[in-house]
Gaussian input, Z-matrix of N, CA and C with variables (Angstrom, degrees):
# hf/3-21g

backbone

0 1
 N
 C     1     B1
 C     2     B2     1     A1
 N     3     B3     2     A2     1     D1
 C     4     B4     3     A3     2     D2
 C     5     B5     4     A4     3     D3
 N     6     B6     5     A5     4     D4
 C     7     B7     6     A6     5     D5
 C     8     B8     7     A7     6     D6
 N     9     B9     8     A8     7     D7
 C    10    B10     9     A9     8     D8
 C    11    B11    10    A10     9     D9
 N    12    B12    11    A11    10    D10
 C    13    B13    12    A12    11    D11
 C    14    B14    13    A13    12    D12
 N    15    B15    14    A14    13    D13
 C    16    B16    15    A15    14    D14
 C    17    B17    16    A16    15    D15
 N    18    B18    17    A17    16    D16
 C    19    B19    18    A18    17    D17
 C    20    B20    19    A19    18    D18
 N    21    B21    20    A20    19    D19
 C    22    B22    21    A21    20    D20
 C    23    B23    22    A22    21    D21
 N    24    B24    23    A23    22    D22
 C    25    B25    24    A24    23    D23
 C    26    B26    25    A25    24    D24
 N    27    B27    26    A26    25    D25
 C    28    B28    27    A27    26    D26
 C    29    B29    28    A28    27    D27
 N    30    B30    29    A29    28    D28
 C    31    B31    30    A30    29    D29
 C    32    B32    31    A31    30    D30
 N    33    B33    32    A32    31    D31
 C    34    B34    33    A33    32    D32
 C    35    B35    34    A34    33    D33
 N    36    B36    35    A35    34    D34
 C    37    B37    36    A36    35    D35
 C    38    B38    37    A37    36    D36
 N    39    B39    38    A38    37    D37
 C    40    B40    39    A39    38    D38
 C    41    B41    40    A40    39    D39
 N    42    B42    41    A41    40    D40
 C    43    B43    42    A42    41    D41
 C    44    B44    43    A43    42    D42
 N    45    B45    44    A44    43    D43
 C    46    B46    45    A45    44    D44
 C    47    B47    46    A46    45    D45
 N    48    B48    47    A47    46    D46
 C    49    B49    48    A48    47    D47
 C    50    B50    49    A49    48    D48
 N    51    B51    50    A50    49    D49
 C    52    B52    51    A51    50    D50
 C    53    B53    52    A52    51    D51
 N    54    B54    53    A53    52    D52
 C    55    B55    54    A54    53    D53
 C    56    B56    55    A55    54    D54
 N    57    B57    56    A56    55    D55
 C    58    B58    57    A57    56    D56
 C    59    B59    58    A58    57    D57
 N    60    B60    59    A59    58    D58
 C    61    B61    60    A60    59    D59
 C    62    B62    61    A61    60    D60
 N    63    B63    62    A62    61    D61
 C    64    B64    63    A63    62    D62
 C    65    B65    64    A64    63    D63
 N    66    B66    65    A65    64    D64
 C    67    B67    66    A66    65    D65
 C    68    B68    67    A67    66    D66
 N    69    B69    68    A68    67    D67
 C    70    B70    69    A69    68    D68
 C    71    B71    70    A70    69    D69
 N    72    B72    71    A71    70    D70
 C    73    B73    72    A72    71    D71
 C    74    B74    73    A73    72    D72
 N    75    B75    74    A74    73    D73
 C    76    B76    75    A75    74    D74
 C    77    B77    76    A76    75    D75
 N    78    B78    77    A77    76    D76
 C    79    B79    78    A78    77    D77
 C    80    B80    79    A79    78    D78
 N    81    B81    80    A80    79    D79
 C    82    B82    81    A81    80    D80
 C    83    B83    82    A82    81    D81
 N    84    B84    83    A83    82    D82
 C    85    B85    84    A84    83    D83
 C    86    B86    85    A85    84    D84
 N    87    B87    86    A86    85    D85
 C    88    B88    87    A87    86    D86
 C    89    B89    88    A88    87    D87
 N    90    B90    89    A89    88    D88
 C    91    B91    90    A90    89    D89
 C    92    B92    91    A91    90    D90
 N    93    B93    92    A92    91    D91
 C    94    B94    93    A93    92    D92
 C    95    B95    94    A94    93    D93
 N    96    B96    95    A95    94    D94
 C    97    B97    96    A96    95    D95
 C    98    B98    97    A97    96    D96
 N    99    B99    98    A98    97    D97
 C   100   B100    99    A99    98    D98
 C   101   B101   100   A100    99    D99
 N   102   B102   101   A101   100   D100
 C   103   B103   102   A102   101   D101
 C   104   B104   103   A103   102   D102
 N   105   B105   104   A104   103   D103
 C   106   B106   105   A105   104   D104
 C   107   B107   106   A106   105   D105
 N   108   B108   107   A107   106   D106
 C   109   B109   108   A108   107   D107
 C   110   B110   109   A109   108   D108
 N   111   B111   110   A110   109   D109
 C   112   B112   111   A111   110   D110
 C   113   B113   112   A112   111   D111
 N   114   B114   113   A113   112   D112
 C   115   B115   114   A114   113   D113
 C   116   B116   115   A115   114   D114
 N   117   B117   116   A116   115   D115
 C   118   B118   117   A117   116   D116
 C   119   B119   118   A118   117   D117
 N   120   B120   119   A119   118   D118
 C   121   B121   120   A120   119   D119
 C   122   B122   121   A121   120   D120
 N   123   B123   122   A122   121   D121
 C   124   B124   123   A123   122   D122
 C   125   B125   124   A124   123   D123
 N   126   B126   125   A125   124   D124
 C   127   B127   126   A126   125   D125
 C   128   B128   127   A127   126   D126
 N   129   B129   128   A128   127   D127
 C   130   B130   129   A129   128   D128
 C   131   B131   130   A130   129   D129
 N   132   B132   131   A131   130   D130
 C   133   B133   132   A132   131   D131
 C   134   B134   133   A133   132   D132
 N   135   B135   134   A134   133   D133
 C   136   B136   135   A135   134   D134
 C   137   B137   136   A136   135   D135
 N   138   B138   137   A137   136   D136
 C   139   B139   138   A138   137   D137
 C   140   B140   139   A139   138   D138
 N   141   B141   140   A140   139   D139
 C   142   B142   141   A141   140   D140
 C   143   B143   142   A142   141   D141
 N   144   B144   143   A143   142   D142
 C   145   B145   144   A144   143   D143
 C   146   B146   145   A145   144   D144
 N   147   B147   146   A146   145   D145
 C   148   B148   147   A147   146   D146
 C   149   B149   148   A148   147   D147
 N   150   B150   149   A149   148   D148
 C   151   B151   150   A150   149   D149
 C   152   B152   151   A151   150   D150
 N   153   B153   152   A152   151   D151
 C   154   B154   153   A153   152   D152
 C   155   B155   154   A154   153   D153
 N   156   B156   155   A155   154   D154
 C   157   B157   156   A156   155   D155
 C   158   B158   157   A157   156   D156
 N   159   B159   158   A158   157   D157
 C   160   B160   159   A159   158   D158
 C   161   B161   160   A160   159   D159
 N   162   B162   161   A161   160   D160
 C   163   B163   162   A162   161   D161
 C   164   B164   163   A163   162   D162
 N   165   B165   164   A164   163   D163
 C   166   B166   165   A165   164   D164
 C   167   B167   166   A166   165   D165
 N   168   B168   167   A167   166   D166
 C   169   B169   168   A168   167   D167
 C   170   B170   169   A169   168   D168
 N   171   B171   170   A170   169   D169
 C   172   B172   171   A171   170   D170
 C   173   B173   172   A172   171   D171
 N   174   B174   173   A173   172   D172
 C   175   B175   174   A174   173   D173
 C   176   B176   175   A175   174   D174
 N   177   B177   176   A176   175   D175
 C   178   B178   177   A177   176   D176
 C   179   B179   178   A178   177   D177
 N   180   B180   179   A179   178   D178
 C   181   B181   180   A180   179   D179
 C   182   B182   181   A181   180   D180
 N   183   B183   182   A182   181   D181
 C   184   B184   183   A183   182   D182
 C   185   B185   184   A184   183   D183
 N   186   B186   185   A185   184   D184
 C   187   B187   186   A186   185   D185
 C   188   B188   187   A187   186   D186
 N   189   B189   188   A188   187   D187
 C   190   B190   189   A189   188   D188
 C   191   B191   190   A190   189   D189
 N   192   B192   191   A191   190   D190
 C   193   B193   192   A192   191   D191
 C   194   B194   193   A193   192   D192
 N   195   B195   194   A194   193   D193
 C   196   B196   195   A195   194   D194
 C   197   B197   196   A196   195   D195
 N   198   B198   197   A197   196   D196
 C   199   B199   198   A198   197   D197
 C   200   B200   199   A199   198   D198
 N   201   B201   200   A200   199   D199
 C   202   B202   201   A201   200   D200
 C   203   B203   202   A202   201   D201
 N   204   B204   203   A203   202   D202
 C   205   B205   204   A204   203   D203
 C   206   B206   205   A205   204   D204
 N   207   B207   206   A206   205   D205
 C   208   B208   207   A207   206   D206
 C   209   B209   208   A208   207   D207
 N   210   B210   209   A209   208   D208
 C   211   B211   210   A210   209   D209
 C   212   B212   211   A211   210   D210
 N   213   B213   212   A212   211   D211
 C   214   B214   213   A213   212   D212
 C   215   B215   214   A214   213   D213
 N   216   B216   215   A215   214   D214
 C   217   B217   216   A216   215   D215
 C   218   B218   217   A217   216   D216
 N   219   B219   218   A218   217   D217
 C   220   B220   219   A219   218   D218
 C   221   B221   220   A220   219   D219
 N   222   B222   221   A221   220   D220
 C   223   B223   222   A222   221   D221
 C   224   B224   223   A223   222   D222
 N   225   B225   224   A224   223   D223
 C   226   B226   225   A225   224   D224
 C   227   B227   226   A226   225   D225
 N   228   B228   227   A227   226   D226
 C   229   B229   228   A228   227   D227
 C   230   B230   229   A229   228   D228
 N   231   B231   230   A230   229   D229
 C   232   B232   231   A231   230   D230
 C   233   B233   232   A232   231   D231
 N   234   B234   233   A233   232   D232
 C   235   B235   234   A234   233   D233
 C   236   B236   235   A235   234   D234
 N   237   B237   236   A236   235   D235
 C   238   B238   237   A237   236   D236
 C   239   B239   238   A238   237   D237
 N   240   B240   239   A239   238   D238
 C   241   B241   240   A240   239   D239
 C   242   B242   241   A241   240   D240
 N   243   B243   242   A242   241   D241
 C   244   B244   243   A243   242   D242
 C   245   B245   244   A244   243   D243
 N   246   B246   245   A245   244   D244
 C   247   B247   246   A246   245   D245
 C   248   B248   247   A247   246   D246
 N   249   B249   248   A248   247   D247
 C   250   B250   249   A249   248   D248
 C   251   B251   250   A250   249   D249
 N   252   B252   251   A251   250   D250
 C   253   B253   252   A252   251   D251
 C   254   B254   253   A253   252   D252
 N   255   B255   254   A254   253   D253
 C   256   B256   255   A255   254   D254
 C   257   B257   256   A256   255   D255
 N   258   B258   257   A257   256   D256
 C   259   B259   258   A258   257   D257
 C   260   B260   259   A259   258   D258
 N   261   B261   260   A260   259   D259
 C   262   B262   261   A261   260   D260
 C   263   B263   262   A262   261   D261
 N   264   B264   263   A263   262   D262
 C   265   B265   264   A264   263   D263
 C   266   B266   265   A265   264   D264
 N   267   B267   266   A266   265   D265
 C   268   B268   267   A267   266   D266
 C   269   B269   268   A268   267   D267
 N   270   B270   269   A269   268   D268
 C   271   B271   270   A270   269   D269
 C   272   B272   271   A271   270   D270
 N   273   B273   272   A272   271   D271
 C   274   B274   273   A273   272   D272
 C   275   B275   274   A274   273   D273
 N   276   B276   275   A275   274   D274
 C   277   B277   276   A276   275   D275
 C   278   B278   277   A277   276   D276

   B1=1.4381
   B2=1.5280
   B3=1.3175
   B4=1.4636
   B5=1.5233
   B6=1.3244
   B7=1.4655
   B8=1.5264
   B9=1.3314
   B10=1.4680
   B11=1.5248
   B12=1.3339
   B13=1.4610
   B14=1.5247
   B15=1.3263
   B16=1.4696
   B17=1.5265
   B18=1.3343
   B19=1.4639
   B20=1.5287
   B21=1.3296
   B22=1.4620
   B23=1.5253
   B24=1.3263
   B25=1.4682
   B26=1.5267
   B27=1.3247
   B28=1.4672
   B29=1.5260
   B30=1.3279
   B31=1.4637
   B32=1.5306
   B33=1.3291
   B34=1.4590
   B35=1.5192
   B36=1.3315
   B37=1.4679
   B38=1.5254
   B39=1.3291
   B40=1.4622
   B41=1.5211
   B42=1.3439
   B43=1.4662
   B44=1.5215
   B45=1.3339
   B46=1.4687
   B47=1.5177
   B48=1.3239
   B49=1.4722
   B50=1.5248
   B51=1.3254
   B52=1.4632
   B53=1.5245
   B54=1.3202
   B55=1.4661
   B56=1.5320
   B57=1.3171
   B58=1.4632
   B59=1.5220
   B60=1.3168
   B61=1.4607
   B62=1.5255
   B63=1.3168
   B64=1.4559
   B65=1.5162
   B66=1.3155
   B67=1.4529
   B68=1.5232
   B69=1.3242
   B70=1.4575
   B71=1.5203
   B72=1.3269
   B73=1.4595
   B74=1.5268
   B75=1.3239
   B76=1.4619
   B77=1.5311
   B78=1.3188
   B79=1.4704
   B80=1.5317
   B81=1.3546
   B82=1.4690
   B83=1.5360
   B84=1.3249
   B85=1.4712
   B86=1.5272
   B87=1.3277
   B88=1.4594
   B89=1.5236
   B90=1.3277
   B91=1.4664
   B92=1.5255
   B93=1.3284
   B94=1.4688
   B95=1.5258
   B96=1.3069
   B97=1.4656
   B98=1.5278
   B99=1.3177
   B100=1.4620
   B101=1.5271
   B102=1.3283
   B103=1.4657
   B104=1.5228
   B105=1.3225
   B106=1.4695
   B107=1.5222
   B108=1.3193
   B109=1.4685
   B110=1.5276
   B111=1.3457
   B112=1.4562
   B113=1.5081
   B114=1.3287
   B115=1.4654
   B116=1.5230
   B117=1.3153
   B118=1.4584
   B119=1.5134
   B120=1.3597
   B121=1.4670
   B122=1.5186
   B123=1.3326
   B124=1.4635
   B125=1.5201
   B126=1.3302
   B127=1.4636
   B128=1.5241
   B129=1.3242
   B130=1.4642
   B131=1.5263
   B132=1.3348
   B133=1.4656
   B134=1.5307
   B135=1.2916
   B136=1.4660
   B137=1.5294
   B138=1.3261
   B139=1.4668
   B140=1.5252
   B141=1.3308
   B142=1.4699
   B143=1.5237
   B144=1.3118
   B145=1.4661
   B146=1.5236
   B147=1.3023
   B148=1.4640
   B149=1.5309
   B150=1.3278
   B151=1.4663
   B152=1.5348
   B153=1.3201
   B154=1.4641
   B155=1.5214
   B156=1.3263
   B157=1.4650
   B158=1.5268
   B159=1.3177
   B160=1.4660
   B161=1.5273
   B162=1.3256
   B163=1.4625
   B164=1.5263
   B165=1.3133
   B166=1.4670
   B167=1.5267
   B168=1.3034
   B169=1.4618
   B170=1.5310
   B171=1.3311
   B172=1.4637
   B173=1.5312
   B174=1.3261
   B175=1.4606
   B176=1.5252
   B177=1.3309
   B178=1.4605
   B179=1.5259
   B180=1.3242
   B181=1.4597
   B182=1.5228
   B183=1.3249
   B184=1.4611
   B185=1.5148
   B186=1.3254
   B187=1.4620
   B188=1.5213
   B189=1.3028
   B190=1.4606
   B191=1.5278
   B192=1.3262
   B193=1.4627
   B194=1.5302
   B195=1.3237
   B196=1.4625
   B197=1.5258
   B198=1.3297
   B199=1.4604
   B200=1.5257
   B201=1.3274
   B202=1.4588
   B203=1.5258
   B204=1.3248
   B205=1.4634
   B206=1.5279
   B207=1.3319
   B208=1.4579
   B209=1.5266
   B210=1.3199
   B211=1.4669
   B212=1.5269
   B213=1.3134
   B214=1.4642
   B215=1.5300
   B216=1.3301
   B217=1.4622
   B218=1.5239
   B219=1.3135
   B220=1.4672
   B221=1.5250
   B222=1.3180
   B223=1.4582
   B224=1.5375
   B225=1.3183
   B226=1.4628
   B227=1.5263
   B228=1.3078
   B229=1.4634
   B230=1.5232
   B231=1.3125
   B232=1.4575
   B233=1.5220
   B234=1.2969
   B235=1.4539
   B236=1.5213
   B237=1.3142
   B238=1.4605
   B239=1.5193
   B240=1.3066
   B241=1.4553
   B242=1.5179
   B243=1.3023
   B244=1.4615
   B245=1.5214
   B246=1.3105
   B247=1.4586
   B248=1.5188
   B249=1.2998
   B250=1.4580
   B251=1.5260
   B252=1.3360
   B253=1.4661
   B254=1.5307
   B255=1.3146
   B256=1.4589
   B257=1.5274
   B258=1.3360
   B259=1.4646
   B260=1.5251
   B261=1.3227
   B262=1.4587
   B263=1.5326
   B264=1.3099
   B265=1.4586
   B266=1.5265
   B267=1.3258
   B268=1.4563
   B269=1.5269
   B270=1.3192
   B271=1.4573
   B272=1.5233
   B273=1.3233
   B274=1.4579
   B275=1.5235
   B276=1.3410
   B277=1.4598
   B278=1.4107
   A1=111.52
   A2=116.63
   A3=119.93
   A4=110.88
   A5=116.49
   A6=118.61
   A7=110.84
   A8=117.10
   A9=118.97
   A10=110.37
   A11=117.55
   A12=120.38
   A13=110.90
   A14=116.97
   A15=120.66
   A16=110.62
   A17=116.42
   A18=121.27
   A19=110.45
   A20=116.97
   A21=121.38
   A22=111.18
   A23=116.75
   A24=120.01
   A25=110.35
   A26=116.32
   A27=121.06
   A28=111.34
   A29=116.29
   A30=121.22
   A31=112.78
   A32=116.87
   A33=120.12
   A34=114.09
   A35=117.19
   A36=120.44
   A37=111.56
   A38=116.11
   A39=122.28
   A40=108.16
   A41=118.44
   A42=119.41
   A43=114.26
   A44=117.22
   A45=120.98
   A46=109.86
   A47=116.10
   A48=121.23
   A49=109.91
   A50=115.30
   A51=121.71
   A52=108.77
   A53=117.42
   A54=119.61
   A55=111.66
   A56=115.78
   A57=122.26
   A58=107.37
   A59=115.80
   A60=120.94
   A61=108.67
   A62=116.50
   A63=121.81
   A64=109.03
   A65=115.98
   A66=120.41
   A67=107.34
   A68=116.52
   A69=120.49
   A70=112.29
   A71=116.95
   A72=121.61
   A73=108.90
   A74=117.42
   A75=122.09
   A76=109.85
   A77=116.01
   A78=121.63
   A79=113.28
   A80=120.45
   A81=118.56
   A82=112.91
   A83=117.69
   A84=119.95
   A85=110.24
   A86=116.98
   A87=120.30
   A88=110.81
   A89=117.42
   A90=119.80
   A91=110.80
   A92=117.06
   A93=120.18
   A94=109.92
   A95=115.40
   A96=120.37
   A97=111.53
   A98=116.75
   A99=120.17
   A100=111.20
   A101=117.56
   A102=120.39
   A103=110.34
   A104=116.76
   A105=120.19
   A106=111.18
   A107=116.62
   A108=121.13
   A109=112.13
   A110=116.67
   A111=120.18
   A112=116.10
   A113=118.40
   A114=121.52
   A115=110.00
   A116=116.85
   A117=121.59
   A118=112.91
   A119=114.18
   A120=120.33
   A121=112.27
   A122=117.10
   A123=121.13
   A124=108.27
   A125=115.82
   A126=121.05
   A127=109.81
   A128=117.48
   A129=119.87
   A130=110.42
   A131=117.02
   A132=119.83
   A133=110.72
   A134=116.27
   A135=121.97
   A136=111.53
   A137=116.94
   A138=121.02
   A139=112.44
   A140=118.31
   A141=122.07
   A142=113.43
   A143=118.28
   A144=120.84
   A145=113.59
   A146=117.74
   A147=120.19
   A148=111.12
   A149=115.96
   A150=120.24
   A151=111.00
   A152=117.24
   A153=120.84
   A154=110.33
   A155=116.54
   A156=120.56
   A157=111.38
   A158=116.68
   A159=120.83
   A160=112.46
   A161=117.72
   A162=120.67
   A163=115.33
   A164=119.68
   A165=121.08
   A166=110.18
   A167=116.34
   A168=121.78
   A169=108.92
   A170=118.53
   A171=119.77
   A172=113.85
   A173=117.36
   A174=121.29
   A175=108.70
   A176=118.19
   A177=120.02
   A178=112.03
   A179=116.26
   A180=121.20
   A181=108.25
   A182=115.84
   A183=120.99
   A184=108.96
   A185=115.48
   A186=121.02
   A187=107.97
   A188=115.08
   A189=120.95
   A190=109.31
   A191=118.59
   A192=120.59
   A193=111.53
   A194=116.07
   A195=120.81
   A196=111.68
   A197=116.71
   A198=120.50
   A199=111.79
   A200=116.49
   A201=119.94
   A202=111.89
   A203=116.98
   A204=120.41
   A205=110.93
   A206=117.23
   A207=121.23
   A208=112.53
   A209=118.22
   A210=122.33
   A211=109.63
   A212=115.63
   A213=120.94
   A214=107.52
   A215=116.85
   A216=121.16
   A217=112.61
   A218=118.53
   A219=120.84
   A220=110.28
   A221=116.10
   A222=120.78
   A223=111.40
   A224=116.63
   A225=122.38
   A226=108.20
   A227=116.91
   A228=121.73
   A229=113.18
   A230=116.89
   A231=121.00
   A232=109.49
   A233=116.28
   A234=120.08
   A235=108.25
   A236=115.58
   A237=119.59
   A238=110.83
   A239=114.43
   A240=121.68
   A241=107.21
   A242=116.28
   A243=119.37
   A244=108.98
   A245=114.82
   A246=120.23
   A247=107.88
   A248=115.47
   A249=119.25
   A250=109.98
   A251=116.69
   A252=119.15
   A253=109.70
   A254=117.00
   A255=121.63
   A256=112.45
   A257=117.68
   A258=118.58
   A259=112.05
   A260=118.04
   A261=119.86
   A262=111.12
   A263=117.66
   A264=120.92
   A265=111.17
   A266=116.45
   A267=121.78
   A268=108.33
   A269=115.94
   A270=120.37
   A271=113.60
   A272=118.85
   A273=120.36
   A274=113.42
   A275=118.11
   A276=116.60
   A277=113.73
   D1=-33.35
   D2=-178.17
   D3=-61.39
   D4=-42.66
   D5=-179.14
   D6=-65.53
   D7=-35.50
   D8=176.62
   D9=-65.88
   D10=-42.95
   D11=179.69
   D12=-61.45
   D13=-41.60
   D14=176.97
   D15=-62.81
   D16=-43.90
   D17=178.21
   D18=-61.77
   D19=-45.52
   D20=-178.47
   D21=-63.02
   D22=-36.56
   D23=177.15
   D24=-67.83
   D25=-43.76
   D26=179.04
   D27=-59.89
   D28=-40.37
   D29=-178.67
   D30=-79.48
   D31=-11.72
   D32=-179.88
   D33=87.53
   D34=12.52
   D35=178.99
   D36=-70.92
   D37=-34.61
   D38=178.87
   D39=-132.96
   D40=151.56
   D41=-177.43
   D42=-71.52
   D43=-35.25
   D44=-178.75
   D45=-138.40
   D46=149.72
   D47=179.15
   D48=-82.07
   D49=65.72
   D50=178.20
   D51=-113.41
   D52=154.98
   D53=179.19
   D54=-55.56
   D55=141.35
   D56=177.97
   D57=-100.15
   D58=118.61
   D59=-176.89
   D60=-106.36
   D61=123.93
   D62=176.71
   D63=-96.75
   D64=129.87
   D65=177.50
   D66=-98.82
   D67=105.34
   D68=-179.50
   D69=-80.38
   D70=-38.05
   D71=-177.72
   D72=-77.68
   D73=129.80
   D74=-176.70
   D75=-113.10
   D76=103.49
   D77=-176.73
   D78=-59.74
   D79=-42.73
   D80=178.22
   D81=-59.29
   D82=-35.88
   D83=177.51
   D84=-64.03
   D85=-39.76
   D86=179.16
   D87=-65.57
   D88=-34.93
   D89=177.76
   D90=-64.52
   D91=-40.40
   D92=175.09
   D93=-60.40
   D94=-45.70
   D95=-178.17
   D96=-62.50
   D97=-43.61
   D98=178.47
   D99=-64.73
   D100=-37.68
   D101=176.23
   D102=-61.65
   D103=-39.83
   D104=177.97
   D105=-64.60
   D106=-25.17
   D107=178.55
   D108=-89.88
   D109=4.18
   D110=174.50
   D111=98.62
   D112=8.40
   D113=-179.34
   D114=-94.85
   D115=140.59
   D116=175.66
   D117=100.49
   D118=173.60
   D119=-177.95
   D120=-81.18
   D121=-35.31
   D122=-177.50
   D123=-104.96
   D124=123.07
   D125=-177.93
   D126=-118.81
   D127=146.18
   D128=177.12
   D129=-72.30
   D130=163.83
   D131=176.89
   D132=-57.54
   D133=146.35
   D134=-177.96
   D135=-55.16
   D136=-38.05
   D137=-177.38
   D138=-66.28
   D139=-22.58
   D140=-176.77
   D141=-100.10
   D142=-9.43
   D143=-171.78
   D144=-61.81
   D145=-42.98
   D146=-178.41
   D147=-62.44
   D148=-44.18
   D149=-179.54
   D150=-65.60
   D151=-42.24
   D152=178.60
   D153=-63.42
   D154=-44.42
   D155=-179.60
   D156=-61.70
   D157=-37.60
   D158=-177.81
   D159=-74.67
   D160=-45.89
   D161=-168.24
   D162=-102.37
   D163=-10.88
   D164=178.78
   D165=-93.19
   D166=46.52
   D167=179.36
   D168=-69.78
   D169=134.51
   D170=-178.82
   D171=-71.76
   D172=-11.65
   D173=174.95
   D174=-110.60
   D175=139.10
   D176=-178.31
   D177=-62.58
   D178=138.83
   D179=174.86
   D180=-151.70
   D181=158.96
   D182=179.86
   D183=-96.58
   D184=141.15
   D185=172.94
   D186=-141.87
   D187=157.07
   D188=-179.82
   D189=-62.20
   D190=133.23
   D191=179.06
   D192=-58.40
   D193=146.24
   D194=-179.17
   D195=-60.05
   D196=-34.51
   D197=-178.35
   D198=-61.48
   D199=-30.52
   D200=-177.60
   D201=-66.83
   D202=-25.28
   D203=178.01
   D204=-68.02
   D205=-23.29
   D206=-178.91
   D207=-88.18
   D208=-2.80
   D209=-176.57
   D210=-100.18
   D211=135.74
   D212=174.79
   D213=-78.19
   D214=101.99
   D215=-174.73
   D216=-70.21
   D217=-18.29
   D218=174.29
   D219=-74.33
   D220=-37.40
   D221=-179.21
   D222=-80.07
   D223=-39.74
   D224=-179.04
   D225=-118.60
   D226=86.88
   D227=-174.63
   D228=-80.12
   D229=-20.32
   D230=-175.66
   D231=-120.02
   D232=132.94
   D233=171.24
   D234=-139.08
   D235=156.99
   D236=-173.00
   D237=-132.09
   D238=156.09
   D239=171.15
   D240=-98.44
   D241=139.54
   D242=177.66
   D243=-123.81
   D244=151.07
   D245=178.19
   D246=-149.74
   D247=140.48
   D248=176.51
   D249=-68.41
   D250=152.27
   D251=173.32
   D252=-61.82
   D253=149.18
   D254=-174.25
   D255=-57.35
   D256=-34.38
   D257=-177.83
   D258=-66.80
   D259=-18.66
   D260=177.42
   D261=-78.57
   D262=-24.34
   D263=176.87
   D264=-82.30
   D265=-35.23
   D266=-176.54
   D267=-115.59
   D268=76.21
   D269=-171.61
   D270=-74.28
   D271=-6.87
   D272=-178.75
   D273=-81.50
   D274=-5.46
   D275=-176.70
   D276=-154.44

């Protein structure tokens, strides 16, 4: 990793060749979740608490998109992800 950090500094990708620390746990998300569970002075509306408690997890996780719940999976068994070719996003080169 040290050689990559030195290379990245030389190339200008990072300002200094210091360790890069990723913070996976998100404290503000946990505060939302705790509020949904009834902790704190400010609480979300009762109708939203279950959804906040479920999806405001302080650690990243995958869940089925909400839109998929509206699709009849028996009728539409196949769905696809689409993405434009990279040159369409970066038209200058």
